[in-house]
Rosetta silent file (secondary structure, phi, psi, omega in degrees, C-alpha in Angstrom):
SEQUENCE: MVNLAKQKRIAAQVLKSGEGRVWIDPEAAEDVAGAITREDIRGLIEEGVIVEKQKKGVSRGRARVSAGQKALGRRKGPGSRKGAKGARASRKKKWITKIRALRKRLKELRDNEFVDKTAYRKLYNKANGGDFRSVAHLNDYITTNELLTREEAK
SCORE:     score description
SCORE:     0.000 S_00000001
   1 L     0.000  126.973 -177.191   61.110  147.678   98.599 S_00000001
   2 L   -83.690  145.369  178.013   63.904  148.810   96.329 S_00000001
   3 L   -81.721  113.740 -176.824   63.319  149.158   92.580 S_00000001
   4 L  -112.150   24.117 -176.746   65.533  146.513   90.927 S_00000001
   5 H   -61.478  -43.317 -179.726   64.153  146.792   87.370 S_00000001
   6 H   -61.852  -47.906 -178.541   67.500  148.013   85.935 S_00000001
   7 H   -61.356  -38.028  179.859   69.453  145.222   87.653 S_00000001
   8 H   -65.057  -41.623 -179.832   66.928  142.679   86.413 S_00000001
   9 H   -65.003  -45.193  179.291   67.280  143.941   82.849 S_00000001
  10 H   -63.688  -42.757  179.606   71.091  143.830   82.976 S_00000001
  11 H   -61.184  -39.326  179.269   70.988  140.339   84.549 S_00000001
  12 H   -62.701  -40.793  178.722   68.667  139.151   81.752 S_00000001
  13 H   -66.590  -42.571 -179.710   71.159  140.401   79.160 S_00000001
  14 H   -65.126  -42.699 -178.672   74.098  138.761   80.955 S_00000001
  15 H   -79.891   -8.173 -177.322   72.219  135.454   81.338 S_00000001
  16 L    55.697   50.349  177.202   70.913  135.694   77.739 S_00000001
  17 L  -143.855 -179.328  178.710   67.329  135.067   78.830 S_00000001
  18 L   -79.702  160.226  179.887   64.115  136.993   79.380 S_00000001
  19 H   -64.363  -29.482  179.598   63.528  139.242   82.376 S_00000001
  20 H   -64.469  -23.460 -178.350   60.748  136.925   83.541 S_00000001
  21 H   -93.344    0.975  179.220   63.283  134.158   84.120 S_00000001
  22 E   -92.158  124.174  177.508   65.556  136.275   86.351 S_00000001
  23 E  -112.968  128.632  178.610   65.055  135.667   90.073 S_00000001
  24 E  -112.679  129.815 -178.818   66.594  138.021   92.610 S_00000001
  25 L   -63.246  118.361 -178.183   66.888  136.900   96.234 S_00000001
  26 H   -63.794  -24.397  179.144   64.598  139.216   98.249 S_00000001
  27 H   -66.513  -34.297 -175.688   66.896  138.832  101.297 S_00000001
  28 H  -104.299   32.008 -176.842   69.799  140.421   99.378 S_00000001
  29 H   -61.187  -36.892 -179.201   67.791  143.230   97.735 S_00000001
  30 H   -65.403  -41.814  178.526   70.098  145.923   99.213 S_00000001
  31 H   -62.329  -42.070 -177.856   73.248  144.256   97.746 S_00000001
  32 H   -67.214  -37.996 -179.746   71.577  144.008   94.327 S_00000001
  33 H   -61.654  -30.844  179.814   70.485  147.665   94.455 S_00000001
  34 H   -77.739  -17.302 -179.398   74.153  148.628   94.845 S_00000001
  35 L   -79.928  115.501 -177.614   75.157  146.632   91.733 S_00000001
  36 L  -119.797  -10.887  179.558   75.190  149.042   88.801 S_00000001
  37 L  -110.764  163.462  177.118   77.645  147.475   86.353 S_00000001
  38 H   -60.286  -37.865 -179.282   77.529  144.242   84.383 S_00000001
  39 H   -62.084  -42.026  177.798   80.569  143.087   86.339 S_00000001
  40 H   -61.002  -43.192 -179.416   78.697  143.579   89.644 S_00000001
  41 H   -63.421  -44.256  178.463   75.750  141.591   88.275 S_00000001
  42 H   -57.806  -40.254  178.040   78.070  138.742   87.113 S_00000001
  43 H   -62.146  -44.473  179.737   79.489  138.595   90.650 S_00000001
  44 H   -65.500  -33.761  177.945   76.002  138.343   92.158 S_00000001
  45 H   -65.466  -43.342  178.758   75.130  135.571   89.688 S_00000001
  46 H   -62.752  -37.595  179.211   78.227  133.625   90.807 S_00000001
  47 H   -71.273  -20.795 -179.618   77.240  134.120   94.453 S_00000001
  48 L    92.335   11.784  177.580   73.745  132.775   93.708 S_00000001
  49 L   -75.855  -38.814  175.131   71.937  135.976   94.663 S_00000001
  50 E  -108.690  127.062 -176.503   70.638  136.304   91.097 S_00000001
  51 E  -128.335  144.797  175.185   69.458  133.008   89.554 S_00000001
  52 E   -91.333  121.499  179.549   68.088  132.086   86.137 S_00000001
  53 L   -72.011  155.222  179.198   64.806  130.189   86.482 S_00000001
  54 L   -72.237  148.492  177.329   64.237  127.047   84.445 S_00000001
  55 L   -67.095  146.491  175.968   62.241  127.302   81.228 S_00000001
  56 L   -86.092  129.744  179.701   58.637  126.165   81.413 S_00000001
  57 L  -116.360  175.092  176.165   58.018  123.201   79.119 S_00000001
  58 L   -98.149  125.987 -177.835   55.008  121.188   78.037 S_00000001
  59 L   -66.775  139.313  177.994   54.718  117.891   79.891 S_00000001
  60 L   -95.542    3.614 -176.161   54.832  114.713   77.777 S_00000001
  61 H   -55.621  -50.214 -179.075   53.102  112.694   80.509 S_00000001
  62 H   -64.155  -38.823 -179.989   49.657  112.726   78.896 S_00000001
  63 H   -63.899  -39.039  179.316   51.160  111.992   75.472 S_00000001
  64 H   -65.095  -41.138  179.528   52.988  108.947   76.886 S_00000001
  65 H   -61.653  -47.931 -177.849   49.799  107.603   78.451 S_00000001
  66 H   -67.241  -34.742  177.494   47.835  107.921   75.205 S_00000001
  67 H   -65.054  -38.652  177.493   50.701  106.376   73.199 S_00000001
  68 H   -63.322  -40.701  178.695   50.701  103.442   75.605 S_00000001
  69 H   -67.204  -40.558  179.569   46.980  102.955   75.136 S_00000001
  70 H   -63.959  -34.027  177.745   47.308  103.144   71.355 S_00000001
  71 H   -64.062  -29.645  178.195   49.993  100.446   71.512 S_00000001
  72 L   -85.720   -2.746  177.369   47.404   98.213   73.207 S_00000001
  73 L    94.155   10.618  177.491   44.903   98.943   70.427 S_00000001
  74 L   -83.744  175.908  175.350   42.709  101.441   72.292 S_00000001
  75 L    59.256   39.580 -179.244   41.509  104.821   70.948 S_00000001
  76 L  -119.577   13.422 -177.222   40.679  103.470   67.508 S_00000001
  77 L   -68.350  177.051 -176.883   36.923  104.040   67.539 S_00000001
  78 H   -59.188  -28.764  179.538   34.953  105.958   64.915 S_00000001
  79 H   -71.388  -20.561 -178.192   35.497  109.250   66.758 S_00000001
  80 H   -95.699   -5.257 -173.164   39.279  108.955   66.426 S_00000001
  81 L   -89.161  131.855  172.494   39.312  108.110   62.730 S_00000001
  82 L  -126.947  140.055 -177.790   40.288  110.604   60.094 S_00000001
  83 L    95.843  156.548 -177.719   40.571  109.611   56.480 S_00000001
  84 L   -70.947  167.424  179.538   38.689  107.052   54.441 S_00000001
  85 H   -56.405  -41.992 -178.670   38.684  103.327   55.139 S_00000001
  86 H   -71.047  -19.658  179.862   41.165  102.796   52.321 S_00000001
  87 H   -80.235  -29.211 -178.710   43.482  105.468   53.704 S_00000001
  88 H   -79.563  -41.857  174.806   43.820  103.687   57.056 S_00000001
  89 L  -146.299  114.618 -174.142   44.477  100.243   55.559 S_00000001
  90 L   -66.905  156.577 -179.832   44.643   99.921   51.790 S_00000001
  91 H   -59.755  -36.691 -179.183   42.631   97.271   49.982 S_00000001
  92 H   -65.234  -45.404  179.159   45.859   95.697   48.796 S_00000001
  93 H   -58.819  -43.313  179.562   47.280   95.407   52.332 S_00000001
  94 H   -61.542  -44.238  179.755   44.025   93.773   53.487 S_00000001
  95 H   -61.669  -45.073 -178.303   44.142   91.347   50.573 S_00000001
  96 H   -59.286  -47.698 -178.690   47.775   90.425   51.269 S_00000001
  97 H   -64.342  -39.834 -178.548   47.102   89.607   54.939 S_00000001
  98 H   -67.515  -48.704 -176.130   43.966   87.607   54.057 S_00000001
  99 H   -66.409  -34.256  178.117   45.492   85.588   51.200 S_00000001
 100 H   -65.208  -42.263  179.226   48.599   84.777   53.233 S_00000001
 101 H   -63.993  -43.277 -179.725   46.451   83.435   56.069 S_00000001
 102 H   -63.772  -45.597 -178.539   44.339   81.354   53.649 S_00000001
 103 H   -65.109  -38.240  178.093   47.375   79.917   51.869 S_00000001
 104 H   -61.676  -45.968  179.190   49.048   79.085   55.176 S_00000001
 105 H   -62.141  -43.354 -179.652   45.917   77.203   56.305 S_00000001
 106 H   -62.948  -42.209  179.488   45.666   75.350   52.977 S_00000001
 107 H   -64.878  -37.884  176.892   49.325   74.270   53.139 S_00000001
 108 H   -58.397  -49.453 -179.120   48.761   73.085   56.720 S_00000001
 109 H   -62.560  -41.287 -178.230   45.820   70.939   55.610 S_00000001
 110 H   -69.111  -46.542 -176.778   47.726   69.533   52.625 S_00000001
 111 H   -65.404  -32.815  178.115   50.947   68.747   54.522 S_00000001
 112 L   -90.966    9.292  175.957   49.053   66.965   57.314 S_00000001
 113 L    57.218   40.667  171.659   47.039   65.080   54.659 S_00000001
 114 L   -89.176  -21.685  179.942   43.624   66.382   55.676 S_00000001
 115 L  -132.699  137.076  178.663   43.052   67.459   52.065 S_00000001
 116 L   -80.480  171.331 -172.151   44.283   65.692   48.927 S_00000001
 117 H   -62.379  -38.637 -178.067   46.246   67.457   46.201 S_00000001
 118 H   -67.762  -44.055  178.284   43.332   67.984   43.815 S_00000001
 119 H   -64.405  -39.644  178.137   41.092   69.458   46.515 S_00000001
 120 H   -58.073  -47.819 -177.677   44.037   71.610   47.681 S_00000001
 121 H   -63.441  -41.800  179.879   44.547   72.993   44.148 S_00000001
 122 H   -61.375  -47.367 -179.692   40.815   73.649   43.754 S_00000001
 123 H   -66.293  -38.567  179.608   40.661   75.485   47.080 S_00000001
 124 H   -60.084  -46.137 -179.772   43.896   77.379   46.343 S_00000001
 125 H   -67.515  -36.061  176.828   42.458   78.694   43.079 S_00000001
 126 H   -63.761  -43.548  179.028   39.178   79.596   44.771 S_00000001
 127 H   -60.807  -42.602  179.728   41.098   81.537   47.431 S_00000001
 128 H   -64.432  -30.015  178.333   43.043   83.305   44.690 S_00000001
 129 L   -80.996   -4.274  177.314   39.741   84.212   43.034 S_00000001
 130 L    84.483   25.231 -177.994   38.559   85.859   46.247 S_00000001
 131 L   -74.546  -25.423 -175.155   35.876   83.287   47.114 S_00000001
 132 L  -108.677  133.958 -179.998   36.706   83.175   50.827 S_00000001
 133 L   -76.675  -34.976 -173.711   36.269   86.059   53.256 S_00000001
 134 L  -159.013  177.513  177.263   38.476   84.530   55.957 S_00000001
 135 H   -64.198  -38.976  179.096   40.100   81.338   57.247 S_00000001
 136 H   -61.299  -41.493  179.019   36.888   80.581   59.159 S_00000001
 137 H   -63.935  -40.862  177.290   34.912   80.878   55.915 S_00000001
 138 H   -61.446  -45.946  179.281   37.396   78.522   54.206 S_00000001
 139 H   -60.769  -42.806  177.752   37.015   75.985   57.039 S_00000001
 140 H   -60.316  -44.201 -179.523   33.200   76.167   56.770 S_00000001
 141 H   -60.764  -43.619 -178.854   33.395   75.599   53.010 S_00000001
 142 H   -63.178  -43.033 -178.297   35.649   72.561   53.485 S_00000001
 143 H   -71.096  -41.474 -178.575   33.314   70.976   56.078 S_00000001
 144 H   -67.448  -34.349  179.776   30.071   71.668   54.147 S_00000001
 145 L   -93.182    5.843  176.457   31.514   70.247   50.924 S_00000001
 146 L    49.702   55.859 -179.277   33.133   67.309   52.802 S_00000001
 147 L   -95.382   -5.174  178.873   36.595   67.843   51.350 S_00000001
 148 L   -75.445  131.742  178.772   38.457   66.523   54.406 S_00000001
 149 L   -80.753  -32.223  174.174   40.048   63.119   53.773 S_00000001
 150 L  -143.142  156.484 -174.017   40.281   62.407   57.531 S_00000001
 151 L   -70.706  137.733 -179.054   38.849   64.127   60.599 S_00000001
 152 L   -91.987  135.373  177.928   40.941   66.895   62.162 S_00000001
 153 L   -74.879  129.067 -177.836   41.540   66.870   65.946 S_00000001
 154 L   -86.764    0.000    0.000   40.225   70.064   67.519 S_00000001
């Protein structure tokens, strides 16, 4: 086996890469041993006797899989959480989503005449005061206090 360390070093400089990425064809070791100038090395590179190996990268495969799962709502358990409850979803954001849902439901009931205007206003103000936890809670309140003017089809 011929010592090709010099040729490898020159090839690395010509290819502008590290010596670890220079591959020399073992079949043509004698030809490479005879190459002593940069010009000789360039010729061997053109012939394909000396080749620059591809860089090793980090695969994104696992990252894509986990991103796909997160898109479906997985990986959100207590072990994955960093930051306080308010840092993940602020109190204001929670309030906005809740109040919008309540108001939408109230308008639905009013427009379809399940609730009269006075009851609607009363419920609207209660919702604004934070009396209802959710739409389900609002519906329960309406049924227990018999505020429906006519029965709603389920």
